[in-house]
C-alpha positions as CSV (number, residue, x, y, z in Angstrom):
1,M,-5.7,79.4,54.5
2,T,-9.4,79.2,55.1
3,K,-11.5,81.8,56.8
4,T,-11.7,79.8,59.5
5,A,-7.7,78.5,59.8
6,Q,-7.3,82.4,59.5
7,T,-9.9,83.4,62.3
8,A,-8.2,80.5,64.6
9,A,-4.7,81.4,63.7
10,T,-5.6,85.1,64.7
11,K,-7.5,84.3,67.8
12,A,-4.5,82.0,69.2
13,R,-1.7,84.6,68.5
14,L,-3.8,87.4,70.4
15,E,-4.7,85.1,73.2
16,T,-1.1,83.9,73.5
17,V,0.4,87.4,73.7
18,A,-2.3,88.5,75.9
19,R,-1.5,85.6,77.9
20,E,1.9,86.6,78.4
21,I,1.5,90.4,78.8
22,F,-1.2,90.0,81.4
23,A,0.7,87.6,83.6
24,E,4.1,89.8,83.3
25,R,2.4,93.2,83.9
26,G,-1.2,92.7,84.7
27,F,-4.1,94.0,82.7
28,E,-4.3,97.8,83.5
29,A,-0.6,98.3,82.5
30,V,-1.5,96.7,78.8
31,S,-2.9,98.8,76.0
32,A,-5.1,97.3,73.3
33,E,-2.4,98.9,70.8
34,E,0.4,97.1,72.5
35,L,-1.7,93.8,72.3
36,V,-2.6,94.0,68.5
37,A,1.1,95.1,67.7
38,K,2.7,92.3,69.7
39,A,0.2,90.0,68.2
40,E,0.8,91.6,64.5
41,V,-3.1,92.0,63.9
42,T,-5.1,94.8,63.5
43,R,-7.2,96.6,65.9
44,G,-10.3,95.8,63.8
45,A,-9.2,92.0,64.9
46,L,-9.3,92.4,68.0
47,Y,-12.9,94.1,68.3
48,H,-14.2,91.7,65.9
49,H,-13.1,88.8,67.9
50,Y,-13.2,89.9,71.6
51,D,-15.1,93.2,71.4
52,G,-11.9,94.9,72.9
53,K,-9.2,94.2,75.5
54,E,-11.7,93.2,78.4
55,G,-13.1,90.4,76.3
56,L,-9.9,89.4,75.1
57,F,-9.0,89.2,78.9
58,A,-12.0,87.0,79.6
59,A,-11.3,84.7,76.9
60,V,-7.6,84.5,78.5
61,V,-9.1,83.9,82.0
62,E,-11.5,81.1,80.5
63,T,-8.5,79.4,78.8
64,V,-6.6,79.3,82.4
65,M,-9.5,78.0,84.1
66,R,-10.1,75.4,81.8
67,E,-6.1,74.7,81.5
68,L,-6.4,74.3,85.1
69,H,-9.5,72.3,85.5
70,A,-7.9,69.5,83.3
71,E,-4.6,69.6,85.3
72,L,-7.0,68.6,88.3
73,V,-8.7,65.9,86.6
74,R,-5.4,64.3,85.5
75,E,-4.0,64.8,88.8
76,T,-6.7,63.0,90.5
77,A,-8.3,60.7,88.2
78,A,-6.2,57.5,89.5
79,L,-7.4,58.1,93.1
80,A,-10.1,55.7,94.5
81,D,-10.8,57.8,97.3
82,P,-12.6,60.9,96.4
83,L,-12.0,62.6,99.4
84,L,-8.2,62.0,99.1
85,A,-8.7,62.9,95.4
86,L,-10.5,66.2,96.7
87,E,-7.4,67.0,99.1
88,R,-5.2,66.3,96.1
89,G,-6.9,68.6,94.0
90,I,-6.7,71.3,96.6
91,G,-3.3,70.9,96.8
92,V,-2.7,71.1,92.8
93,F,-5.0,74.0,92.7
94,L,-3.0,76.0,95.5
95,K,0.2,75.1,94.3
96,A,-0.7,76.5,90.9
97,C,-2.2,79.7,92.6
98,S,1.3,80.1,94.3
99,E,2.7,80.9,90.6
100,P,2.8,84.8,89.8
101,A,1.3,84.5,86.8
102,M,-1.5,82.4,87.9
103,Q,-2.1,84.8,90.7
104,R,-1.9,87.5,88.6
105,I,-4.5,86.5,85.6
106,L,-6.8,84.4,87.8
107,L,-6.8,86.2,91.7
108,V,-5.9,89.9,91.2
109,D,-6.8,90.9,87.7
110,A,-9.9,88.8,86.9
111,P,-12.2,89.6,89.8
112,A,-11.6,93.1,89.3
113,V,-11.9,93.3,85.4
114,L,-14.4,90.8,85.2
115,G,-16.2,91.9,87.9
116,W,-16.8,89.5,91.1
117,Q,-20.1,88.2,90.2
118,R,-18.6,87.2,86.7
119,W,-15.2,86.1,87.8
120,R,-17.5,83.8,90.5
121,E,-19.6,82.3,87.7
122,M,-16.3,81.2,85.8
123,D,-14.8,79.7,89.0
124,A,-18.1,78.0,89.8
125,K,-18.4,76.7,86.3
126,Y,-14.9,74.9,86.6
127,G,-14.2,74.2,90.4
128,L,-17.5,73.6,91.7
129,G,-18.4,71.0,89.3
130,L,-15.1,69.0,90.6
131,I,-15.8,69.4,94.4
132,R,-19.6,68.5,93.7
133,Q,-18.6,65.2,92.0
134,A,-16.0,64.2,94.7
135,L,-18.7,64.8,97.5
136,S,-21.1,62.9,95.6
137,A,-19.0,59.9,95.0
138,A,-17.8,60.2,98.7
139,V,-21.5,59.8,99.9
140,S,-22.0,57.2,97.3
141,M,-19.2,55.2,98.8
142,G,-20.5,55.8,102.6
143,L,-17.0,57.9,103.3
144,L,-19.5,61.1,103.9
145,E,-22.8,61.3,105.8
146,K,-25.5,61.8,103.9
147,R,-25.6,65.5,104.1
148,E,-26.3,68.4,101.6
149,V,-23.8,68.0,99.3
150,D,-24.8,71.3,97.4
151,V,-24.2,73.3,100.1
152,L,-20.8,71.4,101.3
153,A,-19.6,72.0,97.8
154,H,-20.1,75.8,97.7
155,L,-18.8,76.2,101.4
156,L,-15.5,74.4,100.2
157,L,-15.2,76.4,97.2
158,G,-15.6,79.5,98.9
159,S,-12.9,78.4,101.3
160,L,-10.5,77.2,98.5
161,T,-11.2,80.6,96.7
162,E,-10.4,82.8,99.8
163,A,-7.5,80.6,100.3
164,A,-6.0,81.2,97.2
165,M,-6.9,85.0,97.6
166,V,-4.6,84.7,100.8
167,I,-2.0,83.0,99.3
168,A,-1.8,85.6,96.5
169,R,-1.4,88.5,98.8
170,S,0.7,86.6,101.2
171,P,4.1,87.8,101.6
172,N,5.4,84.3,102.2
173,P,2.8,82.3,99.4
174,S,4.9,79.0,100.2
175,K,4.2,79.1,103.9
176,A,0.4,80.5,103.4
177,R,-0.4,77.5,100.9
178,K,1.0,74.8,103.5
179,A,-1.2,76.4,106.3
180,A,-4.0,76.3,103.9
181,E,-3.9,72.9,102.4
182,R,-3.7,71.5,106.4
183,A,-6.8,73.5,107.2
184,L,-8.7,72.6,104.0
185,A,-7.6,69.0,104.5
186,S,-9.0,69.2,108.1
187,M,-12.1,70.6,106.8
188,I,-12.3,67.6,104.6
189,E,-11.7,64.8,107.2
190,A,-13.9,66.4,109.9
191,C,-16.6,65.5,107.3
192,R,-15.6,62.0,107.2
193,V,-17.8,59.3,108.4
194,R,-15.6,57.6,111.5
């Protein structure tokens, strides 16, 4: 096995094991020793590739966000109306945020472990671009009044992020998700040109 392949295999093992354990028990309840033992790698490998447990967690968060982004793109690609695509994407995102593993990693632990600013930057890297793209397309198609797309995209992302947080902390995530979807859809429809 080449050095590059060995590195990739080591990182894949660490990230797979970490994702499973972080999703199940949370960041704080997992030790670096447990991670390396379950991944069957050395502690040195953890620190070499990720600079410790926090770095490994950041890689897991990045992967989860990237996968969710790809799912959103797949789920909305066939919709011609960008505002309907945006509403569909919101539904897909909020449904994903109703899953305990997603809640634990992205909504509970990520802001706490990475810090609010870094977590928001990662969230904006994936979510903001999709929202901005949908809104720009809607303006181009005459579905939205020409307005500050960037500001509206940030406001929608903030509302969506807050809705996900409400769902994550709700005693009834399904009910909270449905209410959030309706509220966000109403916000989008209110912007539509009549």
